[in-house]
SERO-583715 format. One record per residue: residue number from 1; residue in one letter; x, y, z of N, C-alpha, C in turn. Coordinates in Angstrom, 2 decimals. Atoms other than C-alpha are relative to their C-alpha. Example, Ala and Ser with C-alpha at 12.3 -4.5 7.8 and 13.67 -1.06 7.14 Angstrom:
BEGIN
{num: 1 residu: A nxx: 0.89 nyy: -1.19 nzz: 0.00 caxx: 12.30 cayy: -4.50 cazz: 7.80 cxx: 0.90 cyy: 1.20 czz: 0.00}
{num: 2 residu: S nxx: -0.82 nyy: -1.19 nzz: -0.06 caxx: 13.67 cayy: -1.06 cazz: 7.14 cxx: -0.77 cyy: 1.09 czz: 0.73}
This chain:
BEGIN
{num: 1 residu: X nxx: -1.27 nyy: -0.69 nzz: 0.08 caxx: 180.60 cayy: 238.93 cazz: 181.86 cxx: 0.12 cyy: 0.58 czz: -1.41}
{num: 2 residu: X nxx: -0.11 nyy: -0.71 nzz: 1.34 caxx: 181.12 cayy: 241.45 cazz: 179.05 cxx: 1.34 cyy: -0.41 czz: -0.63}
{num: 3 residu: X nxx: -1.20 nyy: 0.37 nzz: 0.76 caxx: 183.64 cayy: 240.52 cazz: 176.38 cxx: 0.50 cyy: 1.23 czz: -0.72}
{num: 4 residu: X nxx: -0.62 nyy: -1.13 nzz: 0.65 caxx: 185.98 cayy: 243.18 cazz: 175.12 cxx: 0.54 cyy: -0.47 czz: -1.37}
{num: 5 residu: X nxx: -0.40 nyy: 0.32 nzz: 1.35 caxx: 186.40 cayy: 243.01 cazz: 171.34 cxx: 1.08 cyy: 1.00 czz: -0.46}
{num: 6 residu: X nxx: -0.95 nyy: -1.00 nzz: 0.37 caxx: 189.10 cayy: 245.68 cazz: 171.43 cxx: 1.41 cyy: -0.46 czz: -0.15}
{num: 7 residu: X nxx: -1.34 nyy: 0.53 nzz: -0.01 caxx: 192.12 cayy: 243.41 cazz: 171.63 cxx: 0.70 cyy: 0.16 czz: -1.36}
{num: 8 residu: X nxx: -0.74 nyy: -0.22 nzz: 1.30 caxx: 192.94 cayy: 243.40 cazz: 167.87 cxx: 0.40 cyy: 1.54 czz: -0.24}
{num: 9 residu: X nxx: -0.34 nyy: -1.43 nzz: 0.16 caxx: 192.73 cayy: 247.24 cazz: 167.92 cxx: 1.20 cyy: 0.33 czz: 0.84}
{num: 10 residu: X nxx: -1.09 nyy: -0.30 nzz: -0.89 caxx: 195.08 cayy: 247.38 cazz: 170.87 cxx: 1.36 cyy: -0.52 czz: -0.63}
{num: 11 residu: X nxx: -1.20 nyy: 0.59 nzz: 0.55 caxx: 197.59 cayy: 245.14 cazz: 169.13 cxx: 0.39 cyy: 0.89 czz: -1.26}
{num: 12 residu: X nxx: -0.25 nyy: -0.84 nzz: 1.15 caxx: 197.28 cayy: 247.21 cazz: 165.91 cxx: 0.58 cyy: 1.34 czz: 0.49}
{num: 13 residu: X nxx: -0.48 nyy: -1.24 nzz: -0.55 caxx: 197.79 cayy: 250.38 cazz: 168.00 cxx: 1.42 cyy: -0.08 czz: 0.46}
{num: 14 residu: X nxx: -1.35 nyy: 0.19 nzz: -0.47 caxx: 200.90 cayy: 249.04 cazz: 169.60 cxx: 0.99 cyy: -0.08 czz: -1.16}
{num: 15 residu: X nxx: -0.86 nyy: 0.15 nzz: 1.14 caxx: 202.38 cayy: 248.04 cazz: 166.31 cxx: 0.24 cyy: 1.32 czz: -0.72}
{num: 16 residu: X nxx: -0.11 nyy: -1.25 nzz: 0.70 caxx: 201.57 cayy: 251.33 cazz: 164.68 cxx: 0.81 cyy: 0.99 czz: 0.85}
{num: 17 residu: X nxx: -0.71 nyy: -0.89 nzz: -0.75 caxx: 202.99 cayy: 253.25 cazz: 167.58 cxx: 1.51 cyy: -0.35 czz: -0.04}
{num: 18 residu: X nxx: -1.39 nyy: 0.42 nzz: -0.02 caxx: 206.25 cayy: 251.22 cazz: 167.67 cxx: 0.69 cyy: 0.25 czz: -1.31}
{num: 19 residu: X nxx: -0.60 nyy: -0.15 nzz: 1.33 caxx: 206.82 cayy: 251.51 cazz: 163.94 cxx: 0.05 cyy: 1.51 czz: -0.51}
{num: 20 residu: X nxx: 0.12 nyy: -1.28 nzz: 0.69 caxx: 205.66 cayy: 254.98 cazz: 163.03 cxx: -0.03 cyy: 1.19 czz: 0.91}
{num: 21 residu: X nxx: 0.13 nyy: -1.17 nzz: -0.86 caxx: 205.19 cayy: 257.15 cazz: 166.09 cxx: 1.06 cyy: 0.15 czz: 1.00}
{num: 22 residu: X nxx: -1.00 nyy: -0.07 nzz: -1.08 caxx: 207.86 cayy: 256.36 cazz: 168.60 cxx: 1.38 cyy: 0.12 czz: -0.68}
{num: 23 residu: X nxx: -1.17 nyy: -0.29 nzz: 0.82 caxx: 211.07 cayy: 257.91 cazz: 167.18 cxx: 1.10 cyy: -0.98 czz: 0.26}
{num: 24 residu: X nxx: -1.19 nyy: 0.88 nzz: -0.25 caxx: 213.51 cayy: 255.58 cazz: 168.89 cxx: -0.18 cyy: -1.40 czz: -0.70}
{num: 25 residu: X nxx: 0.20 nyy: 1.21 nzz: 0.70 caxx: 211.95 cayy: 252.65 cazz: 167.00 cxx: -0.08 cyy: 0.29 czz: -1.58}
{num: 26 residu: X nxx: 0.31 nyy: -0.20 nzz: 1.38 caxx: 210.94 cayy: 254.13 cazz: 163.64 cxx: 1.10 cyy: 0.75 czz: -0.75}
{num: 27 residu: X nxx: -0.91 nyy: -0.79 nzz: 0.75 caxx: 213.18 cayy: 256.93 cazz: 162.50 cxx: 1.49 cyy: -0.23 czz: 0.48}
{num: 28 residu: X nxx: -1.37 nyy: 0.23 nzz: -0.52 caxx: 216.18 cayy: 255.77 cazz: 164.55 cxx: 0.83 cyy: -0.80 czz: -1.02}
{num: 29 residu: X nxx: -0.70 nyy: 0.84 nzz: 0.92 caxx: 217.13 cayy: 253.19 cazz: 161.91 cxx: -0.01 cyy: 0.47 czz: -1.41}
{num: 30 residu: X nxx: -0.12 nyy: -0.25 nzz: 1.43 caxx: 218.45 cayy: 254.18 cazz: 158.51 cxx: -0.17 cyy: -1.31 czz: -0.75}
{num: 31 residu: X nxx: 0.21 nyy: 1.19 nzz: 0.82 caxx: 217.74 cayy: 251.77 cazz: 155.68 cxx: 1.22 cyy: -0.87 czz: -0.09}
{num: 32 residu: X nxx: -1.15 nyy: 0.83 nzz: 0.13 caxx: 221.35 cayy: 250.66 cazz: 155.34 cxx: 0.38 cyy: -0.69 czz: 1.36}
{num: 33 residu: X nxx: -0.23 nyy: 0.64 nzz: -1.30 caxx: 221.58 cayy: 249.97 cazz: 159.13 cxx: -0.91 cyy: -1.22 czz: 0.16}
{num: 34 residu: X nxx: 0.90 nyy: 1.15 nzz: -0.11 caxx: 218.44 cayy: 247.80 cazz: 158.94 cxx: 0.43 cyy: -1.10 czz: -0.99}
{num: 35 residu: X nxx: -0.48 nyy: 1.04 nzz: 0.91 caxx: 219.89 cayy: 246.03 cazz: 155.86 cxx: 1.11 cyy: -0.79 czz: 0.65}
{num: 36 residu: X nxx: -1.00 nyy: 0.76 nzz: -0.65 caxx: 222.89 cayy: 245.11 cazz: 157.97 cxx: -0.65 cyy: -0.98 czz: 1.08}
{num: 37 residu: X nxx: 0.68 nyy: 0.93 nzz: -0.90 caxx: 220.53 cayy: 243.71 cazz: 160.65 cxx: -0.70 cyy: -1.14 czz: -0.73}
{num: 38 residu: X nxx: 0.65 nyy: 1.09 nzz: 0.80 caxx: 218.66 cayy: 241.75 cazz: 157.96 cxx: 1.03 cyy: -0.92 czz: -0.59}
{num: 39 residu: X nxx: -1.04 nyy: 0.93 nzz: 0.44 caxx: 221.93 cayy: 240.35 cazz: 156.71 cxx: 0.28 cyy: -1.01 czz: 1.17}
{num: 40 residu: X nxx: -0.18 nyy: 0.89 nzz: -1.20 caxx: 222.33 cayy: 238.95 cazz: 160.22 cxx: -1.19 cyy: -1.00 czz: 0.09}
{num: 41 residu: X nxx: 1.14 nyy: 0.86 nzz: -0.03 caxx: 218.81 cayy: 237.55 cazz: 160.02 cxx: 0.10 cyy: -1.04 czz: -1.05}
{num: 42 residu: X nxx: -0.17 nyy: 0.95 nzz: 1.08 caxx: 219.54 cayy: 235.86 cazz: 156.70 cxx: 1.04 cyy: -1.04 czz: 0.41}
{num: 43 residu: X nxx: -1.01 nyy: 0.95 nzz: -0.46 caxx: 222.69 cayy: 234.32 cazz: 158.23 cxx: -0.63 cyy: -0.96 czz: 1.01}
{num: 44 residu: X nxx: 0.67 nyy: 0.81 nzz: -1.03 caxx: 220.54 cayy: 233.13 cazz: 161.14 cxx: -0.82 cyy: -1.09 czz: -0.58}
{num: 45 residu: X nxx: 0.91 nyy: 1.03 nzz: 0.57 caxx: 217.95 cayy: 231.40 cazz: 159.00 cxx: 0.73 cyy: -1.01 czz: -0.86}
{num: 46 residu: X nxx: -0.83 nyy: 1.00 nzz: 0.82 caxx: 220.72 cayy: 229.79 cazz: 156.88 cxx: 0.91 cyy: -0.73 czz: 0.90}
{num: 47 residu: X nxx: -0.70 nyy: 0.84 nzz: -1.07 caxx: 222.18 cayy: 228.39 cazz: 160.13 cxx: 1.52 cyy: 0.24 czz: -0.04}
{num: 48 residu: X nxx: -1.36 nyy: -0.29 nzz: -0.06 caxx: 225.55 cayy: 230.15 cazz: 159.84 cxx: 0.42 cyy: 0.13 czz: 1.49}
{num: 49 residu: X nxx: -0.45 nyy: 0.08 nzz: -1.41 caxx: 227.70 cayy: 229.99 cazz: 162.98 cxx: 0.08 cyy: 1.44 czz: 0.66}
{num: 50 residu: X nxx: -0.22 nyy: -1.29 nzz: -0.61 caxx: 228.64 cayy: 233.69 cazz: 163.63 cxx: -1.11 cyy: 0.94 czz: -0.44}
{num: 51 residu: X nxx: 1.21 nyy: -0.80 nzz: 0.30 caxx: 225.38 cayy: 235.57 cazz: 163.93 cxx: -0.28 cyy: 0.86 czz: 1.23}
{num: 52 residu: X nxx: 0.45 nyy: -0.86 nzz: -1.05 caxx: 224.38 cayy: 238.55 cazz: 165.96 cxx: -1.56 cyy: -0.23 czz: 0.18}
{num: 53 residu: X nxx: 1.46 nyy: 0.31 nzz: -0.13 caxx: 221.02 cayy: 237.24 cazz: 167.31 cxx: -0.78 cyy: 1.25 czz: 0.36}
{num: 54 residu: X nxx: 0.68 nyy: -1.26 nzz: -0.27 caxx: 220.13 cayy: 240.68 cazz: 168.60 cxx: -0.35 cyy: 0.73 czz: -1.28}
{num: 55 residu: X nxx: 0.26 nyy: -0.73 nzz: 1.28 caxx: 220.44 cayy: 242.28 cazz: 165.14 cxx: -0.94 cyy: -0.85 czz: -0.86}
{num: 56 residu: X nxx: 0.98 nyy: 0.88 nzz: 0.76 caxx: 218.70 cayy: 239.27 cazz: 163.49 cxx: -1.36 cyy: 0.19 czz: 0.60}
{num: 57 residu: X nxx: 1.29 nyy: -0.12 nzz: -0.59 caxx: 215.88 cayy: 239.74 cazz: 166.00 cxx: -0.67 cyy: 1.34 czz: -0.29}
{num: 58 residu: X nxx: 0.54 nyy: -1.38 nzz: 0.33 caxx: 215.55 cayy: 243.47 cazz: 165.32 cxx: -0.55 cyy: -0.05 czz: -1.39}
{num: 59 residu: X nxx: 0.47 nyy: 0.07 nzz: 1.39 caxx: 215.27 cayy: 242.77 cazz: 161.57 cxx: -1.35 cyy: -0.78 czz: -0.04}
{num: 60 residu: X nxx: 1.18 nyy: 0.76 nzz: 0.16 caxx: 212.71 cayy: 239.99 cazz: 161.94 cxx: -1.24 cyy: 0.69 czz: 0.63}
{num: 61 residu: X nxx: 1.12 nyy: -0.68 nzz: -0.62 caxx: 210.51 cayy: 241.95 cazz: 164.37 cxx: -0.43 cyy: 1.25 czz: -0.79}
{num: 62 residu: X nxx: 0.29 nyy: -1.27 nzz: 0.82 caxx: 210.75 cayy: 245.18 cazz: 162.31 cxx: -0.75 cyy: -0.38 czz: -1.30}
{num: 63 residu: X nxx: 0.61 nyy: 0.38 nzz: 1.26 caxx: 209.89 cayy: 243.42 cazz: 158.97 cxx: -1.36 cyy: -0.63 czz: 0.32}
{num: 64 residu: X nxx: 1.30 nyy: 0.63 nzz: -0.31 caxx: 207.12 cayy: 241.32 cazz: 160.58 cxx: -1.01 cyy: 1.02 czz: 0.38}
{num: 65 residu: X nxx: 0.90 nyy: -1.12 nzz: -0.37 caxx: 205.56 cayy: 244.43 cazz: 162.16 cxx: -0.49 cyy: 0.79 czz: -1.25}
{num: 66 residu: X nxx: 0.37 nyy: -0.74 nzz: 1.19 caxx: 205.68 cayy: 246.24 cazz: 158.84 cxx: -1.01 cyy: -0.82 czz: -0.87}
{num: 67 residu: X nxx: 0.97 nyy: 0.85 nzz: 0.72 caxx: 203.97 cayy: 243.29 cazz: 157.08 cxx: -1.37 cyy: 0.00 czz: 0.58}
{num: 68 residu: X nxx: 1.25 nyy: 0.09 nzz: -0.70 caxx: 201.27 cayy: 242.99 cazz: 159.65 cxx: -0.71 cyy: 1.37 czz: -0.09}
{num: 69 residu: X nxx: 0.64 nyy: -1.35 nzz: -0.04 caxx: 200.61 cayy: 246.75 cazz: 159.82 cxx: -0.57 cyy: 0.28 czz: -1.48}
{num: 70 residu: X nxx: 0.47 nyy: -0.23 nzz: 1.30 caxx: 200.31 cayy: 246.97 cazz: 156.00 cxx: -1.12 cyy: -0.93 czz: -0.39}
{num: 71 residu: X nxx: 1.10 nyy: 0.99 nzz: 0.27 caxx: 198.12 cayy: 243.87 cazz: 155.85 cxx: -1.27 cyy: 0.47 czz: 0.68}
{num: 72 residu: X nxx: 1.19 nyy: -0.49 nzz: -0.74 caxx: 195.79 cayy: 245.18 cazz: 158.60 cxx: -0.61 cyy: 1.26 czz: -0.65}
{num: 73 residu: X nxx: 0.55 nyy: -1.22 nzz: 0.63 caxx: 195.45 cayy: 248.46 cazz: 156.68 cxx: -0.52 cyy: -0.26 czz: -1.40}
{num: 74 residu: X nxx: 0.60 nyy: 0.38 nzz: 1.26 caxx: 194.40 cayy: 246.54 cazz: 153.56 cxx: 0.94 cyy: 0.36 czz: -1.24}
{num: 75 residu: X nxx: -0.93 nyy: -0.41 nzz: 1.10 caxx: 197.47 cayy: 247.51 cazz: 151.50 cxx: 0.71 cyy: -1.17 czz: -0.68}
{num: 76 residu: X nxx: -0.62 nyy: 1.16 nzz: 0.48 caxx: 198.72 cayy: 243.97 cazz: 150.90 cxx: -1.03 cyy: -1.04 czz: -0.46}
{num: 77 residu: X nxx: 0.85 nyy: 1.09 nzz: 0.40 caxx: 197.04 cayy: 241.22 cazz: 148.87 cxx: 0.78 cyy: -1.31 czz: 0.06}
{num: 78 residu: X nxx: -0.61 nyy: 1.30 nzz: -0.03 caxx: 197.71 cayy: 237.51 cazz: 149.07 cxx: 1.01 cyy: -0.11 czz: 1.20}
{num: 79 residu: X nxx: -0.81 nyy: -0.04 nzz: -1.22 caxx: 199.14 cayy: 237.82 cazz: 152.64 cxx: 0.58 cyy: -1.32 czz: 0.27}
{num: 80 residu: X nxx: -0.51 nyy: 1.34 nzz: -0.28 caxx: 199.45 cayy: 234.07 cazz: 152.88 cxx: 1.20 cyy: -0.40 czz: -0.85}
{num: 81 residu: X nxx: -1.20 nyy: 0.30 nzz: 0.83 caxx: 202.07 cayy: 234.13 cazz: 150.11 cxx: 1.28 cyy: 0.72 czz: 0.44}
{num: 82 residu: X nxx: -1.13 nyy: -0.73 nzz: -0.57 caxx: 204.26 cayy: 236.57 cazz: 152.06 cxx: 0.77 cyy: -0.83 czz: 0.94}
{num: 83 residu: X nxx: -0.86 nyy: 0.73 nzz: -0.88 caxx: 207.21 cayy: 235.03 cazz: 153.79 cxx: 1.04 cyy: 0.92 czz: 0.60}
{num: 84 residu: X nxx: -0.94 nyy: -0.89 nzz: -0.68 caxx: 209.28 cayy: 236.91 cazz: 156.37 cxx: 1.42 cyy: -0.14 czz: -0.49}
{num: 85 residu: X nxx: -1.36 nyy: 0.26 nzz: 0.45 caxx: 212.48 cayy: 235.19 cazz: 155.28 cxx: 0.31 cyy: 0.66 czz: -1.37}
{num: 86 residu: X nxx: -0.18 nyy: -0.59 nzz: 1.37 caxx: 211.95 cayy: 236.25 cazz: 151.62 cxx: 0.04 cyy: 1.50 czz: 0.02}
{num: 87 residu: X nxx: 0.09 nyy: -1.40 nzz: -0.07 caxx: 211.02 cayy: 239.79 cazz: 152.55 cxx: 1.36 cyy: 0.57 czz: 0.52}
{num: 88 residu: X nxx: -1.26 nyy: -0.43 nzz: -0.60 caxx: 214.20 cayy: 240.12 cazz: 154.69 cxx: 1.12 cyy: -0.03 czz: -1.07}
{num: 89 residu: X nxx: -1.00 nyy: 0.12 nzz: 1.11 caxx: 216.33 cayy: 238.89 cazz: 151.74 cxx: -0.19 cyy: 1.13 czz: -1.04}
{num: 90 residu: X nxx: 0.31 nyy: -1.05 nzz: 0.99 caxx: 214.55 cayy: 241.28 cazz: 149.36 cxx: 0.34 cyy: 1.35 czz: 0.52}
{num: 91 residu: X nxx: -0.33 nyy: -1.30 nzz: -0.58 caxx: 215.04 cayy: 244.16 cazz: 151.74 cxx: 1.51 cyy: 0.20 czz: -0.16}
{num: 92 residu: X nxx: -1.42 nyy: -0.14 nzz: 0.11 caxx: 218.80 cayy: 243.55 cazz: 151.76 cxx: 0.41 cyy: 0.31 czz: -1.46}
{num: 93 residu: X nxx: -0.29 nyy: -0.18 nzz: 1.39 caxx: 218.97 cayy: 243.30 cazz: 147.98 cxx: -0.53 cyy: 1.29 czz: -0.49}
{num: 94 residu: X nxx: 0.59 nyy: -1.29 nzz: 0.41 caxx: 216.70 cayy: 246.33 cazz: 147.52 cxx: 0.92 cyy: 1.17 czz: 0.42}
{num: 95 residu: X nxx: -0.84 nyy: -1.06 nzz: -0.52 caxx: 218.97 cayy: 248.53 cazz: 149.71 cxx: 1.34 cyy: -0.06 czz: -0.66}
{num: 96 residu: X nxx: -1.32 nyy: 0.11 nzz: 0.61 caxx: 222.19 cayy: 247.17 cazz: 148.26 cxx: 0.03 cyy: 0.45 czz: -1.40}
{num: 97 residu: X nxx: 0.08 nyy: -0.36 nzz: 1.42 caxx: 221.04 cayy: 247.84 cazz: 144.71 cxx: -0.61 cyy: 1.42 czz: -0.27}
{num: 98 residu: X nxx: 0.71 nyy: -1.31 nzz: 0.17 caxx: 219.40 cayy: 251.25 cazz: 145.33 cxx: 0.65 cyy: 1.06 czz: 0.94}
{num: 99 residu: X nxx: -0.72 nyy: -1.03 nzz: -0.78 caxx: 221.68 cayy: 254.05 cazz: 146.48 cxx: -0.89 cyy: 1.04 czz: 0.64}
{num: 100 residu: X nxx: 0.97 nyy: -0.99 nzz: -0.49 caxx: 218.72 cayy: 256.39 cazz: 146.94 cxx: -0.66 cyy: -0.57 czz: 1.26}
{num: 101 residu: X nxx: 0.68 nyy: 0.66 nzz: -1.19 caxx: 217.14 cayy: 253.92 cazz: 149.43 cxx: 0.87 cyy: 0.18 czz: 1.29}
{num: 102 residu: X nxx: -0.85 nyy: -0.08 nzz: -1.11 caxx: 220.16 cayy: 254.19 cazz: 151.68 cxx: -0.10 cyy: 1.34 czz: 0.73}
{num: 103 residu: X nxx: 0.12 nyy: -1.30 nzz: -0.61 caxx: 219.34 cayy: 257.79 cazz: 152.42 cxx: -1.31 cyy: 0.20 czz: 0.77}
{num: 104 residu: X nxx: 1.35 nyy: -0.01 nzz: -0.68 caxx: 215.79 cayy: 257.00 cazz: 153.77 cxx: 0.03 cyy: -0.82 czz: 1.33}
{num: 105 residu: X nxx: 0.19 nyy: 0.84 nzz: -1.23 caxx: 214.59 cayy: 255.51 cazz: 156.99 cxx: -0.33 cyy: -1.41 czz: -0.37}
{num: 106 residu: X nxx: 0.36 nyy: 1.43 nzz: 0.18 caxx: 214.08 cayy: 251.78 cazz: 157.37 cxx: -1.53 cyy: -0.21 czz: -0.29}
{num: 107 residu: X nxx: 1.44 nyy: 0.07 nzz: 0.21 caxx: 210.33 cayy: 252.31 cazz: 157.57 cxx: -0.38 cyy: 0.36 czz: -1.40}
{num: 108 residu: X nxx: 0.33 nyy: -0.47 nzz: 1.35 caxx: 210.17 cayy: 254.26 cazz: 154.35 cxx: 0.34 cyy: -1.06 czz: -1.08}
{num: 109 residu: X nxx: -0.46 nyy: 0.94 nzz: 1.07 caxx: 212.16 cayy: 251.63 cazz: 152.39 cxx: -0.82 cyy: -1.27 czz: 0.12}
{num: 110 residu: X nxx: 0.79 nyy: 1.22 nzz: -0.11 caxx: 210.20 cayy: 248.71 cazz: 153.89 cxx: -1.39 cyy: 0.14 czz: -0.59}
{num: 111 residu: X nxx: 1.32 nyy: -0.32 nzz: 0.58 caxx: 206.86 cayy: 250.28 cazz: 152.94 cxx: 0.11 cyy: 0.01 czz: -1.52}
{num: 112 residu: X nxx: -0.16 nyy: -0.13 nzz: 1.47 caxx: 208.19 cayy: 251.08 cazz: 149.46 cxx: 0.22 cyy: -1.35 czz: -0.61}
{num: 113 residu: X nxx: -0.25 nyy: 1.34 nzz: 0.49 caxx: 209.43 cayy: 247.53 cazz: 148.95 cxx: -1.29 cyy: -0.83 czz: 0.05}
{num: 114 residu: X nxx: 1.20 nyy: 0.75 nzz: -0.10 caxx: 206.20 cayy: 245.95 cazz: 150.15 cxx: -1.08 cyy: 0.44 czz: -0.99}
{num: 115 residu: X nxx: 0.90 nyy: -0.50 nzz: 0.97 caxx: 204.14 cayy: 248.26 cazz: 148.02 cxx: 0.39 cyy: -0.43 czz: -1.47}
{num: 116 residu: X nxx: -0.49 nyy: 0.33 nzz: 1.28 caxx: 206.28 cayy: 247.50 cazz: 144.98 cxx: -0.21 cyy: -1.47 czz: -0.29}
{num: 117 residu: X nxx: 0.05 nyy: 1.39 nzz: 0.25 caxx: 206.26 cayy: 243.73 cazz: 145.37 cxx: -1.33 cyy: -0.68 czz: 0.34}
{num: 118 residu: X nxx: 1.12 nyy: 0.71 nzz: -0.49 caxx: 203.03 cayy: 242.91 cazz: 147.19 cxx: -1.22 cyy: 0.74 czz: 0.11}
{num: 119 residu: X nxx: 1.22 nyy: -0.85 nzz: -0.03 caxx: 200.51 cayy: 245.71 cazz: 146.87 cxx: -1.10 cyy: -0.60 czz: -0.81}
{num: 120 residu: X nxx: 1.14 nyy: 0.39 nzz: 0.79 caxx: 197.00 cayy: 245.03 cazz: 145.64 cxx: 0.06 cyy: 0.73 czz: -1.34}
{num: 121 residu: X nxx: 0.17 nyy: -0.67 nzz: 1.34 caxx: 196.45 cayy: 245.73 cazz: 141.97 cxx: -1.11 cyy: 1.00 czz: 0.09}
{num: 122 residu: X nxx: 1.04 nyy: -1.01 nzz: 0.02 caxx: 194.55 cayy: 248.92 cazz: 141.51 cxx: -0.86 cyy: -0.18 czz: -1.21}
{num: 123 residu: X nxx: 1.00 nyy: 0.20 nzz: 1.16 caxx: 191.38 cayy: 248.59 cazz: 139.37 cxx: -0.18 cyy: 1.22 czz: -0.71}
């Protein structure tokens, strides 16, 4: 029986498609909208009572996909030190403290944040 070694590529393709190619997932969210969803995620992980689990789930899936995609493309170093909860908190802070970021898509700001905080040092 032949073994297909294309599964990781298929997963990578689905992630790339959902984040960057399919408009209803990628460009649909503005950075400030995603920051609101990530506020819900932070409330969720801090075990607060009134949480929109849908919005928290959108944030966690979106941020996790961005982390994985950038890691698979070799743009992130020390992947094991990256924590989804920390990145979600940093995303909220980054958008809240950066008026220019609010004018961009969520994908643009997430990539910018990850590159700024976790990118490999260039030699």
